[in-house]
mmCIF file of the C-alpha atoms, coordinates in Angstrom:
data_MODEL
# 
_entry.id   MODEL 
# 
loop_
_atom_site.group_PDB 
_atom_site.id 
_atom_site.type_symbol 
_atom_site.label_atom_id 
_atom_site.label_alt_id 
_atom_site.label_comp_id 
_atom_site.label_asym_id 
_atom_site.label_entity_id 
_atom_site.label_seq_id 
_atom_site.pdbx_PDB_ins_code 
_atom_site.Cartn_x 
_atom_site.Cartn_y 
_atom_site.Cartn_z 
_atom_site.occupancy 
_atom_site.B_iso_or_equiv 
_atom_site.pdbx_formal_charge 
_atom_site.auth_seq_id 
_atom_site.auth_comp_id 
_atom_site.auth_asym_id 
_atom_site.auth_atom_id 
_atom_site.pdbx_PDB_model_num 
ATOM 1  C CA . MET A 1 1  ? 233.923 57.423 69.558 1.00 0.00 ? 1  MET A CA 1 
ATOM 2  C CA . ILE A 1 2  ? 236.027 55.909 72.426 1.00 0.00 ? 2  ILE A CA 1 
ATOM 3  C CA . LYS A 1 3  ? 234.564 52.908 74.217 1.00 0.00 ? 3  LYS A CA 1 
ATOM 4  C CA . LEU A 1 4  ? 236.365 51.534 77.289 1.00 0.00 ? 4  LEU A CA 1 
ATOM 5  C CA . SER A 1 5  ? 235.765 47.870 78.242 1.00 0.00 ? 5  SER A CA 1 
ATOM 6  C CA . TYR A 1 6  ? 237.562 45.990 81.000 1.00 0.00 ? 6  TYR A CA 1 
ATOM 7  C CA . VAL A 1 7  ? 237.464 42.518 82.590 1.00 0.00 ? 7  VAL A CA 1 
ATOM 8  C CA . ASN A 1 8  ? 237.939 42.088 86.316 1.00 0.00 ? 8  ASN A CA 1 
ATOM 9  C CA . ALA A 1 9  ? 238.007 38.607 87.742 1.00 0.00 ? 9  ALA A CA 1 
ATOM 10 C CA . ILE A 1 10 ? 240.149 36.332 89.941 1.00 0.00 ? 10 ILE A CA 1 
ATOM 11 C CA . ALA A 1 11 ? 243.266 34.714 88.560 1.00 0.00 ? 11 ALA A CA 1 
ATOM 12 C CA . GLY A 1 12 ? 242.703 31.719 86.315 1.00 0.00 ? 12 GLY A CA 1 
ATOM 13 C CA . ALA A 1 13 ? 239.120 32.775 85.569 1.00 0.00 ? 13 ALA A CA 1 
ATOM 14 C CA . GLY A 1 14 ? 239.786 33.017 81.842 1.00 0.00 ? 14 GLY A CA 1 
ATOM 15 C CA . LYS A 1 15 ? 239.968 36.796 81.463 1.00 0.00 ? 15 LYS A CA 1 
ATOM 16 C CA . SER A 1 16 ? 242.730 36.793 78.914 1.00 0.00 ? 16 SER A CA 1 
ATOM 17 C CA . HIS A 1 17 ? 241.142 34.133 76.782 1.00 0.00 ? 17 HIS A CA 1 
ATOM 18 C CA . VAL A 1 18 ? 237.748 35.765 76.743 1.00 0.00 ? 18 VAL A CA 1 
ATOM 19 C CA . SER A 1 19 ? 239.125 39.263 76.199 1.00 0.00 ? 19 SER A CA 1 
ATOM 20 C CA . LEU A 1 20 ? 241.432 38.163 73.366 1.00 0.00 ? 20 LEU A CA 1 
ATOM 21 C CA . HIS A 1 21 ? 238.693 36.454 71.465 1.00 0.00 ? 21 HIS A CA 1 
ATOM 22 C CA . ALA A 1 22 ? 236.311 39.474 71.863 1.00 0.00 ? 22 ALA A CA 1 
ATOM 23 C CA . ALA A 1 23 ? 239.208 41.745 70.678 1.00 0.00 ? 23 ALA A CA 1 
ATOM 24 C CA . HIS A 1 24 ? 239.862 39.477 67.664 1.00 0.00 ? 24 HIS A CA 1 
ATOM 25 C CA . GLU A 1 25 ? 236.257 39.750 66.616 1.00 0.00 ? 25 GLU A CA 1 
ATOM 26 C CA . ARG A 1 26 ? 236.373 43.585 66.934 1.00 0.00 ? 26 ARG A CA 1 
ATOM 27 C CA . VAL A 1 27 ? 239.654 43.842 64.935 1.00 0.00 ? 27 VAL A CA 1 
ATOM 28 C CA . LEU A 1 28 ? 238.180 41.628 62.213 1.00 0.00 ? 28 LEU A CA 1 
ATOM 29 C CA . ASN A 1 29 ? 235.269 44.108 62.013 1.00 0.00 ? 29 ASN A CA 1 
ATOM 30 C CA . GLY A 1 30 ? 237.573 47.097 61.587 1.00 0.00 ? 30 GLY A CA 1 
ATOM 31 C CA . SER A 1 31 ? 237.985 48.328 65.080 1.00 0.00 ? 31 SER A CA 1 
ATOM 32 C CA . TRP A 1 32 ? 241.176 49.794 66.602 1.00 0.00 ? 32 TRP A CA 1 
ATOM 33 C CA . LEU A 1 33 ? 241.912 48.383 70.015 1.00 0.00 ? 33 LEU A CA 1 
ATOM 34 C CA . LEU A 1 34 ? 244.300 49.247 72.845 1.00 0.00 ? 34 LEU A CA 1 
ATOM 35 C CA . PHE A 1 35 ? 244.803 46.006 74.862 1.00 0.00 ? 35 PHE A CA 1 
ATOM 36 C CA . VAL A 1 36 ? 246.295 46.841 78.213 1.00 0.00 ? 36 VAL A CA 1 
ATOM 37 C CA . VAL A 1 37 ? 247.859 44.097 80.475 1.00 0.00 ? 37 VAL A CA 1 
ATOM 38 C CA . PRO A 1 38 ? 249.998 44.169 83.605 1.00 0.00 ? 38 PRO A CA 1 
ATOM 39 C CA . THR A 1 39 ? 253.256 42.651 82.300 1.00 0.00 ? 39 THR A CA 1 
ATOM 40 C CA . VAL A 1 40 ? 255.470 42.314 79.212 1.00 0.00 ? 40 VAL A CA 1 
ATOM 41 C CA . ALA A 1 41 ? 255.229 38.540 79.545 1.00 0.00 ? 41 ALA A CA 1 
ATOM 42 C CA . LEU A 1 42 ? 251.409 38.875 79.160 1.00 0.00 ? 42 LEU A CA 1 
ATOM 43 C CA . ILE A 1 43 ? 251.880 41.150 76.142 1.00 0.00 ? 43 ILE A CA 1 
ATOM 44 C CA . LYS A 1 44 ? 254.081 38.424 74.475 1.00 0.00 ? 44 LYS A CA 1 
ATOM 45 C CA . GLU A 1 45 ? 251.544 35.658 75.320 1.00 0.00 ? 45 GLU A CA 1 
ATOM 46 C CA . ALA A 1 46 ? 248.549 37.608 74.183 1.00 0.00 ? 46 ALA A CA 1 
ATOM 47 C CA . ALA A 1 47 ? 250.257 38.702 70.904 1.00 0.00 ? 47 ALA A CA 1 
ATOM 48 C CA . THR A 1 48 ? 251.233 35.140 70.159 1.00 0.00 ? 48 THR A CA 1 
ATOM 49 C CA . LYS A 1 49 ? 247.729 33.954 70.689 1.00 0.00 ? 49 LYS A CA 1 
ATOM 50 C CA . PHE A 1 50 ? 246.293 36.808 68.587 1.00 0.00 ? 50 PHE A CA 1 
ATOM 51 C CA . ARG A 1 51 ? 248.586 35.838 65.759 1.00 0.00 ? 51 ARG A CA 1 
ATOM 52 C CA . GLU A 1 52 ? 247.233 32.273 66.013 1.00 0.00 ? 52 GLU A CA 1 
ATOM 53 C CA . LEU A 1 53 ? 243.691 33.677 65.653 1.00 0.00 ? 53 LEU A CA 1 
ATOM 54 C CA . SER A 1 54 ? 244.578 36.069 62.842 1.00 0.00 ? 54 SER A CA 1 
ATOM 55 C CA . PRO A 1 55 ? 247.886 35.386 61.102 1.00 0.00 ? 55 PRO A CA 1 
ATOM 56 C CA . HIS A 1 56 ? 247.178 38.147 58.580 1.00 0.00 ? 56 HIS A CA 1 
ATOM 57 C CA . ILE A 1 57 ? 246.873 40.913 61.247 1.00 0.00 ? 57 ILE A CA 1 
ATOM 58 C CA . GLU A 1 58 ? 250.085 41.698 63.039 1.00 0.00 ? 58 GLU A CA 1 
ATOM 59 C CA . PRO A 1 59 ? 249.553 42.988 66.552 1.00 0.00 ? 59 PRO A CA 1 
ATOM 60 C CA . GLU A 1 60 ? 251.581 46.015 67.619 1.00 0.00 ? 60 GLU A CA 1 
ATOM 61 C CA . CYS A 1 61 ? 253.505 45.563 70.872 1.00 0.00 ? 61 CYS A CA 1 
ATOM 62 C CA . ILE A 1 62 ? 254.944 48.571 72.725 1.00 0.00 ? 62 ILE A CA 1 
ATOM 63 C CA . HIS A 1 63 ? 257.023 48.042 75.882 1.00 0.00 ? 63 HIS A CA 1 
ATOM 64 C CA . HIS A 1 64 ? 260.471 48.697 77.216 1.00 0.00 ? 64 HIS A CA 1 
ATOM 65 C CA . GLU A 1 65 ? 261.946 45.832 75.082 1.00 0.00 ? 65 GLU A CA 1 
ATOM 66 C CA . THR A 1 66 ? 260.473 47.166 71.719 1.00 0.00 ? 66 THR A CA 1 
ATOM 67 C CA . ALA A 1 67 ? 261.000 50.925 72.327 1.00 0.00 ? 67 ALA A CA 1 
ATOM 68 C CA . SER A 1 68 ? 263.661 53.019 74.006 1.00 0.00 ? 68 SER A CA 1 
ATOM 69 C CA . ILE A 1 69 ? 261.179 55.717 74.809 1.00 0.00 ? 69 ILE A CA 1 
ATOM 70 C CA . VAL A 1 70 ? 257.881 53.935 75.290 1.00 0.00 ? 70 VAL A CA 1 
ATOM 71 C CA . GLY A 1 71 ? 255.678 57.036 75.739 1.00 0.00 ? 71 GLY A CA 1 
ATOM 72 C CA . ALA A 1 72 ? 256.896 58.690 72.527 1.00 0.00 ? 72 ALA A CA 1 
ATOM 73 C CA . VAL A 1 73 ? 256.487 55.492 70.449 1.00 0.00 ? 73 VAL A CA 1 
ATOM 74 C CA . LEU A 1 74 ? 253.035 54.899 71.999 1.00 0.00 ? 74 LEU A CA 1 
ATOM 75 C CA . MET A 1 75 ? 251.847 58.447 71.091 1.00 0.00 ? 75 MET A CA 1 
ATOM 76 C CA . LYS A 1 76 ? 253.283 58.213 67.553 1.00 0.00 ? 76 LYS A CA 1 
ATOM 77 C CA . SER A 1 77 ? 251.487 54.852 67.117 1.00 0.00 ? 77 SER A CA 1 
ATOM 78 C CA . LEU A 1 78 ? 248.145 56.252 68.391 1.00 0.00 ? 78 LEU A CA 1 
ATOM 79 C CA . LYS A 1 79 ? 248.357 59.083 65.861 1.00 0.00 ? 79 LYS A CA 1 
ATOM 80 C CA . GLU A 1 80 ? 248.764 56.680 62.892 1.00 0.00 ? 80 GLU A CA 1 
ATOM 81 C CA . ARG A 1 81 ? 245.670 55.901 60.896 1.00 0.00 ? 81 ARG A CA 1 
ATOM 82 C CA . PRO A 1 82 ? 246.123 52.512 59.201 1.00 0.00 ? 82 PRO A CA 1 
ATOM 83 C CA . GLN A 1 83 ? 243.324 51.012 57.113 1.00 0.00 ? 83 GLN A CA 1 
ATOM 84 C CA . GLY A 1 84 ? 241.315 48.195 58.701 1.00 0.00 ? 84 GLY A CA 1 
ATOM 85 C CA . GLY A 1 85 ? 241.359 46.855 62.197 1.00 0.00 ? 85 GLY A CA 1 
ATOM 86 C CA . ARG A 1 86 ? 244.305 46.979 64.504 1.00 0.00 ? 86 ARG A CA 1 
ATOM 87 C CA . ILE A 1 87 ? 245.344 45.946 67.963 1.00 0.00 ? 87 ILE A CA 1 
ATOM 88 C CA . LEU A 1 88 ? 248.030 47.548 70.110 1.00 0.00 ? 88 LEU A CA 1 
ATOM 89 C CA . PHE A 1 89 ? 249.296 45.772 73.234 1.00 0.00 ? 89 PHE A CA 1 
ATOM 90 C CA . ILE A 1 90 ? 250.839 47.799 76.042 1.00 0.00 ? 90 ILE A CA 1 
ATOM 91 C CA . THR A 1 91 ? 251.351 47.359 79.798 1.00 0.00 ? 91 THR A CA 1 
ATOM 92 C CA . TRP A 1 92 ? 249.664 49.645 82.243 1.00 0.00 ? 92 TRP A CA 1 
ATOM 93 C CA . SER A 1 93 ? 252.976 50.896 83.721 1.00 0.00 ? 93 SER A CA 1 
# 
């Protein structure tokens, strides 16, 4: 089942912090998450913070710096079925 959650608030309200901690709990419980942020810089920041929360779970980051054809790499990654929880960070562009 696909469940969509989002956080909408003013800048500096703690959206990233709260969302990342909620995502961390879901991944630990075996969920697969697609974490969408507006910029590559935010992907890098969120992935770093996620690694601090769970050093044993490597976040997947797909953007123009990690893939020459982002759409194709994203679709390939979404079709993979790894064991356990996972988190994939992308930008909305």
